[in-house]
C-alpha positions as CSV (number, residue, x, y, z in Angstrom):
1,M,0.0,0.0,0.0
2,G,2.9,2.4,0.8
3,T,4.2,2.1,-2.8
4,F,0.8,3.1,-4.2
5,I,0.6,6.1,-1.9
6,T,4.2,7.2,-2.7
7,A,3.6,6.8,-6.5
8,N,0.4,8.7,-6.4
9,V,2.0,11.6,-4.4
10,I,4.8,11.7,-7.0
11,V,2.2,11.7,-9.9
12,V,0.2,14.5,-8.3
13,H,3.4,16.5,-7.6
14,L,4.6,16.1,-11.2
15,G,1.1,17.1,-12.4
16,V,1.3,20.4,-10.5
17,L,4.8,21.0,-11.9
18,T,3.9,20.3,-15.5
19,K,1.0,22.8,-15.2
20,N,3.4,25.4,-13.8
21,Y,5.7,24.8,-16.7
22,G,2.8,24.9,-19.1
23,R,3.7,21.6,-20.8
24,T,4.5,18.0,-20.1
25,L,8.0,17.4,-18.7
26,K,10.7,15.1,-20.1
27,Y,12.3,12.7,-17.6
28,G,15.4,14.2,-16.0
29,E,15.0,17.8,-17.3
30,G,15.8,20.8,-15.1
31,H,18.5,21.0,-12.4
32,A,15.9,22.2,-9.9
33,M,14.0,19.0,-10.4
34,A,16.9,16.7,-9.4
35,Q,15.3,15.5,-6.2
36,V,11.9,14.9,-7.9
37,W,13.5,12.7,-10.5
38,K,15.5,10.8,-7.9
39,S,12.2,10.0,-6.1
40,Y,10.5,9.2,-9.4
41,T,13.3,6.8,-10.3
42,L,13.4,5.0,-6.9
43,C,9.6,4.6,-7.0
44,L,9.6,3.3,-10.6
45,T,12.4,0.9,-9.8
46,K,10.5,-0.4,-6.8
47,I,7.3,-0.9,-8.8
48,I,9.2,-2.9,-11.5
49,A,10.7,-5.1,-8.8
50,L,7.3,-5.7,-7.3
51,V,5.9,-6.6,-10.7
52,N,8.7,-9.1,-11.3
53,S,8.3,-10.6,-7.8
54,C,4.6,-11.1,-8.5
55,F,5.4,-12.9,-11.7
56,Q,7.2,-15.6,-9.7
57,V,4.2,-16.6,-7.6
58,A,1.2,-18.3,-9.3
59,T,-1.6,-17.3,-6.8
60,P,-4.7,-15.2,-7.6
61,T,-3.5,-12.6,-5.1
62,S,0.0,-12.2,-6.7
63,R,-1.5,-12.2,-10.2
64,E,-4.0,-9.4,-9.3
65,S,-1.2,-7.5,-7.6
66,A,1.0,-7.8,-10.8
67,I,-1.8,-6.3,-12.9
68,K,-2.3,-3.5,-10.3
69,Y,1.4,-2.7,-10.2
70,M,1.4,-2.5,-14.0
71,G,-1.5,-0.1,-13.8
72,L,0.6,2.0,-11.4
73,L,3.5,1.9,-13.9
74,M,1.1,3.4,-16.5
75,S,0.2,6.3,-14.0
76,M,3.9,7.0,-13.7
77,D,4.4,6.9,-17.5
78,F,1.6,9.4,-18.0
79,A,3.0,11.8,-15.4
80,V,5.9,12.6,-17.7
81,E,6.5,12.6,-21.5
82,S,7.4,8.9,-21.5
83,K,7.4,6.5,-24.4
84,L,7.2,3.5,-22.1
85,W,3.5,3.5,-21.7
86,Q,2.8,1.3,-24.7
87,A,5.3,-1.3,-23.6
88,H,3.5,-1.5,-20.3
89,V,0.1,-1.9,-22.0
90,D,1.5,-4.7,-24.2
91,G,3.2,-6.2,-21.1
92,C,-0.1,-6.3,-19.2
93,F,-1.9,-8.1,-22.0
94,A,1.0,-10.5,-22.6
95,Y,0.9,-11.4,-18.9
96,V,-2.8,-12.0,-19.0
97,Q,-2.3,-14.2,-22.0
98,S,0.4,-16.2,-20.1
99,I,-2.0,-17.0,-17.2
100,G,-4.8,-18.1,-19.4
101,G,-6.0,-15.1,-21.4
102,A,-9.4,-13.6,-21.5
103,Q,-11.3,-16.6,-20.2
104,T,-9.2,-16.7,-17.1
105,M,-10.0,-13.0,-16.4
106,M,-13.7,-13.7,-17.0
107,D,-13.6,-16.6,-14.5
108,W,-11.7,-14.6,-11.9
109,K,-13.2,-14.8,-8.4
110,P,-14.9,-12.9,-6.9
111,T,-14.7,-10.6,-10.0
112,T,-12.4,-9.5,-12.7
113,P,-9.8,-7.0,-11.3
114,P,-11.1,-3.5,-12.0
115,V,-7.6,-2.4,-13.1
116,F,-7.7,-4.9,-16.0
117,R,-11.0,-3.4,-17.2
118,R,-9.3,0.0,-17.0
119,F,-6.4,-1.3,-19.1
120,L,-8.7,-2.5,-21.8
121,R,-10.8,0.8,-21.8
122,G,-7.6,2.7,-22.1
123,A,-6.1,0.6,-24.8
124,M,-9.4,1.0,-26.8
125,L,-8.7,4.7,-27.1
126,Y,-4.9,4.6,-27.1
127,N,-4.9,2.5,-30.3
128,T,-7.1,5.2,-32.1
129,T,-4.3,7.8,-31.7
130,T,-1.5,5.3,-32.6
131,P,-0.4,4.5,-36.2
132,A,-2.1,1.4,-37.6
133,L,1.1,-0.5,-37.9
134,R,2.0,0.1,-34.2
135,H,-1.2,-0.9,-32.5
136,S,-1.3,-2.8,-29.2
137,L,-2.6,-6.2,-30.3
138,G,-2.9,-8.0,-27.0
139,Y,-6.7,-8.1,-27.0
140,D,-7.0,-8.4,-30.8
141,D,-8.5,-11.9,-30.5
142,Y,-11.0,-11.1,-27.8
143,T,-14.5,-11.9,-29.0
144,D,-17.4,-9.5,-28.8
145,T,-18.8,-11.5,-25.9
146,Q,-15.5,-11.1,-24.0
147,L,-15.2,-7.4,-24.9
148,E,-18.7,-6.8,-23.7
149,F,-17.9,-8.6,-20.4
150,F,-14.8,-6.5,-19.8
151,L,-16.1,-3.1,-21.1
152,R,-19.6,-3.1,-19.6
153,D,-20.3,-0.6,-16.9
154,E,-21.8,-3.0,-14.4
155,G,-23.7,-0.2,-12.8
156,D,-20.5,1.8,-12.3
157,F,-20.6,4.8,-14.6
158,C,-17.2,5.4,-16.3
159,A,-16.9,9.2,-16.5
160,D,-13.8,9.0,-18.6
161,R,-15.6,6.7,-21.2
162,P,-19.2,7.9,-21.0
163,F,-20.7,5.9,-23.9
164,P,-22.5,2.5,-24.3
165,V,-20.5,-0.7,-24.4
166,Q,-21.9,-1.4,-27.9
167,Q,-20.3,1.8,-29.1
168,R,-17.0,0.8,-27.5
169,I,-17.0,-2.5,-29.3
170,I,-17.8,-0.9,-32.6
171,L,-14.9,1.6,-32.0
172,I,-12.6,-1.4,-31.4
173,H,-13.7,-3.1,-34.6
174,I,-13.1,0.1,-36.6
175,T,-9.6,0.4,-35.2
176,R,-9.0,-3.3,-35.9
177,L,-10.0,-2.7,-39.5
178,R,-7.5,0.1,-39.7
179,H,-4.8,-2.3,-38.7
180,Q,-6.1,-5.1,-41.0
181,V,-6.0,-2.8,-44.0
182,A,-2.6,-1.5,-43.1
183,T,-1.2,-5.1,-42.8
184,E,-3.2,-6.4,-45.8
185,Q,-5.2,-8.9,-43.8
186,V,-8.4,-7.9,-45.6
187,E,-9.2,-7.7,-49.3
188,P,-8.5,-4.1,-50.3
189,S,-11.6,-3.8,-52.5
190,A,-14.3,-1.2,-52.2
191,T,-17.0,-3.9,-52.3
192,A,-15.6,-6.0,-49.5
193,L,-14.8,-3.0,-47.3
194,M,-18.0,-1.2,-48.0
195,S,-20.0,-4.2,-46.7
196,I,-18.0,-4.1,-43.4
197,I,-18.4,-0.3,-43.1
198,A,-22.1,-0.4,-43.7
199,G,-22.4,-3.0,-40.9
200,F,-20.5,-0.7,-38.5
201,N,-22.8,2.2,-39.4
202,E,-26.0,0.2,-39.0
203,Q,-24.9,-1.2,-35.6
204,L,-23.8,2.2,-34.4
205,H,-27.1,3.9,-35.2
206,D,-29.2,1.0,-33.9
207,I,-28.1,1.4,-30.3
208,D,-30.9,2.6,-28.0
209,L,-29.3,5.6,-26.4
210,D,-32.3,6.4,-24.2
211,D,-32.1,3.0,-22.6
212,W,-28.4,3.4,-21.8
213,A,-28.8,6.9,-20.5
214,Q,-31.6,5.8,-18.1
215,S,-29.7,2.7,-16.9
216,L,-26.9,4.6,-15.1
217,T,-27.0,7.6,-12.8
218,G,-23.8,9.2,-14.2
219,F,-24.4,12.8,-15.2
220,G,-28.2,12.4,-15.3
221,F,-30.4,11.2,-18.2
222,S,-30.1,14.3,-20.4
223,M,-26.3,14.7,-20.2
224,N,-25.8,10.9,-20.3
225,K,-27.7,10.8,-23.6
226,A,-25.8,13.8,-24.9
227,M,-22.5,12.1,-24.1
228,A,-23.6,8.9,-26.0
229,E,-24.8,11.0,-29.0
230,I,-21.5,12.9,-29.2
231,H,-19.5,9.7,-29.0
232,R,-21.6,8.1,-31.6
233,D,-21.0,10.9,-34.0
234,A,-17.3,11.1,-33.1
235,I,-16.9,7.4,-33.7
236,W,-18.3,7.7,-37.2
237,L,-16.3,10.8,-37.9
238,Y,-13.2,8.8,-36.7
239,A,-14.1,6.1,-39.2
240,M,-14.4,8.6,-42.0
241,L,-11.0,10.0,-41.1
242,T,-9.2,6.7,-40.7
243,L,-10.7,4.0,-43.0
244,P,-9.7,3.9,-46.7
245,R,-11.3,6.9,-48.5
246,F,-12.2,4.8,-51.6
247,A,-14.3,2.4,-49.4
248,M,-15.9,5.2,-47.4
249,L,-16.7,7.0,-50.7
250,S,-18.4,3.9,-52.1
251,W,-20.4,3.6,-48.9
252,A,-21.5,7.3,-49.0
253,R,-22.5,7.1,-52.7
254,A,-24.5,3.9,-52.0
255,N,-26.4,5.4,-49.1
256,F,-26.8,9.1,-49.9
257,Q,-28.1,10.4,-53.2
258,K,-27.7,14.0,-52.1
259,S,-25.8,16.1,-49.6
260,P,-26.8,15.8,-45.9
261,L,-26.1,19.5,-45.5
262,P,-29.2,21.7,-45.8
263,S,-27.2,24.5,-47.3
264,A,-25.4,22.4,-49.9
265,H,-26.3,22.3,-53.6
266,G,-26.2,18.6,-54.1
267,A,-23.4,16.1,-54.7
268,D,-22.9,15.6,-58.4
269,A,-19.1,15.7,-58.4
270,A,-17.1,12.6,-57.4
271,G,-16.4,12.6,-53.7
272,D,-18.8,15.4,-52.8
273,V,-21.2,13.2,-50.8
274,F,-18.3,11.8,-48.7
275,D,-16.7,15.2,-48.1
276,E,-20.0,16.7,-47.1
277,L,-20.8,13.8,-44.8
278,R,-17.5,14.4,-43.1
279,I,-18.3,18.1,-42.7
280,Y,-21.8,17.2,-41.5
281,Y,-20.4,14.9,-38.7
282,R,-17.7,17.3,-37.8
283,S,-20.2,20.1,-37.5
284,R,-22.5,17.9,-35.4
285,V,-19.7,16.9,-33.0
286,L,-18.4,20.4,-32.5
287,A,-21.9,22.0,-32.1
288,S,-22.9,19.4,-29.5
289,I,-19.6,19.9,-27.6
290,R,-20.1,23.7,-27.7
291,R,-23.5,23.2,-26.2
292,V,-22.6,20.8,-23.3
293,F,-19.0,21.6,-22.5
294,P,-19.8,24.6,-20.2
295,L,-22.5,22.6,-18.4
296,L,-20.5,19.3,-17.9
297,Q,-19.4,18.5,-14.4
298,Y,-16.5,16.5,-15.7
299,P,-15.1,17.9,-18.9
300,P,-12.5,15.1,-19.4
301,A,-15.4,13.0,-20.5
302,L,-15.2,14.8,-23.9
303,N,-11.4,14.4,-24.3
304,W,-11.6,11.9,-27.2
305,P,-14.4,13.5,-29.2
306,L,-12.5,16.8,-29.0
307,V,-9.4,15.1,-30.4
308,V,-11.4,13.6,-33.3
309,A,-13.0,17.0,-34.0
310,G,-9.6,18.6,-33.8
311,V,-8.2,16.5,-36.6
312,A,-11.3,17.2,-38.7
313,A,-11.4,20.9,-38.0
314,T,-10.2,23.2,-40.8
315,G,-11.3,26.7,-39.6
316,E,-9.4,28.8,-37.1
317,E,-12.4,29.3,-34.8
318,D,-13.0,25.5,-34.5
319,R,-9.4,24.8,-33.9
320,A,-9.1,27.5,-31.3
321,F,-12.2,26.1,-29.5
322,V,-10.7,22.6,-29.5
323,D,-7.4,24.0,-28.3
324,C,-9.1,25.9,-25.4
325,C,-11.1,22.9,-24.3
326,L,-8.2,20.4,-24.3
327,D,-6.0,22.8,-22.6
328,S,-8.6,23.5,-19.9
329,I,-9.0,19.7,-19.4
330,W,-5.3,19.2,-19.0
331,R,-5.0,22.1,-16.5
332,R,-7.5,20.7,-14.1
333,P,-6.0,19.6,-10.8
334,V,-6.2,15.9,-11.8
335,G,-6.1,16.4,-15.5
336,A,-4.3,13.6,-17.3
337,G,-1.3,14.2,-19.5
338,G,-2.9,12.5,-22.5
339,A,-5.1,15.5,-23.2
340,Y,-2.0,17.7,-23.5
341,L,0.0,15.2,-25.6
342,C,-2.9,15.0,-28.1
343,L,-3.1,18.8,-28.1
344,E,0.6,19.0,-28.8
345,R,0.1,16.7,-31.8
346,L,-2.8,18.9,-33.0
347,R,-0.8,22.1,-32.6
348,E,1.9,20.6,-34.8
349,F,-0.6,19.2,-37.3
350,W,-2.8,22.3,-37.9
351,P,-0.3,24.6,-39.5
352,S,1.4,21.7,-41.5
353,G,-1.2,21.7,-44.3
354,K,-1.5,18.0,-43.9
355,T,-4.9,16.3,-43.6
356,Q,-4.6,12.6,-42.8
357,W,-5.2,11.1,-39.3
358,E,-1.7,9.6,-39.2
359,D,-0.1,12.9,-40.2
360,C,-1.3,14.0,-36.8
361,F,-0.7,10.8,-34.8
362,Y,2.5,9.7,-36.5
363,E,3.6,8.0,-33.3
364,P,1.8,6.3,-30.4
365,T,0.0,8.9,-28.3
366,P,-2.1,8.1,-25.3
367,C,-5.6,9.8,-25.4
């Protein structure tokens, strides 16, 4: 328990320092920080030793402790500008696989360790802001039944991931398809991909958001539903930004004979339907966030939709709004470094003139 307290004190202290500096800190920087880095190193070394000692004992208690300590390593990673976080994510899934995989975690008594659920919820989003060829694949073979078991709320509202489990599973499948396309595991034809994409869209828009919003206390029914609607639109905007354009264009042409934008003049030219659908979803996401952000008790709930909208944003006003929101999320007393790291990528991306998702997230970035 002492190690958890020490680590959390260091993480909070580094959080205060990074906000004073106005950016995330690189390990070891600043002569005035020497004592802080010494404490950080000693704590990190101790956690790694504890993880390794847990690996040597095949009991449920030691196995759960190993996963908890790996979660603590992640907290330490996110407190600084570290590139170790993905190795620790992969390490957790590899360890779980070594002790029996997903089924072992499902059968865990009395219940699956909450920290493992958090690992999976985190990896679900981290992979979205990671190049397709560098995804964490430790849960790539988990079935929908297994994913639902681990990702469901179980009456405990997840404020950092405030959207239905069915949406979470669709998001994972969209991200898996990104990787499969990049590694040529699927047939790269418009017909084959369009069928998969159409299935994603139908499933996403068939989810009963009223039922989900009523099932949990969370932010209250109206805000719960608003969160689910924003994430639904952000997930589809993410699909439009990351899946092959030729396949998304075929899907758009097959399903929309005219522009979805009331002010548009039709979609006769090649690509217009897809481009205007992208604008439509971008506008919906940004308009909804503008409406609810000032009212939301916990703004980090909108971190990921803001990142997606930020990549899609082309106007200075929209970009400034996304910048302001992400910066304010990061500057909160317990704001996670992921919001700022994504904002750094966006600030680099916006003036570059580039437009592709992986032009922005060219290296793994926790979101």
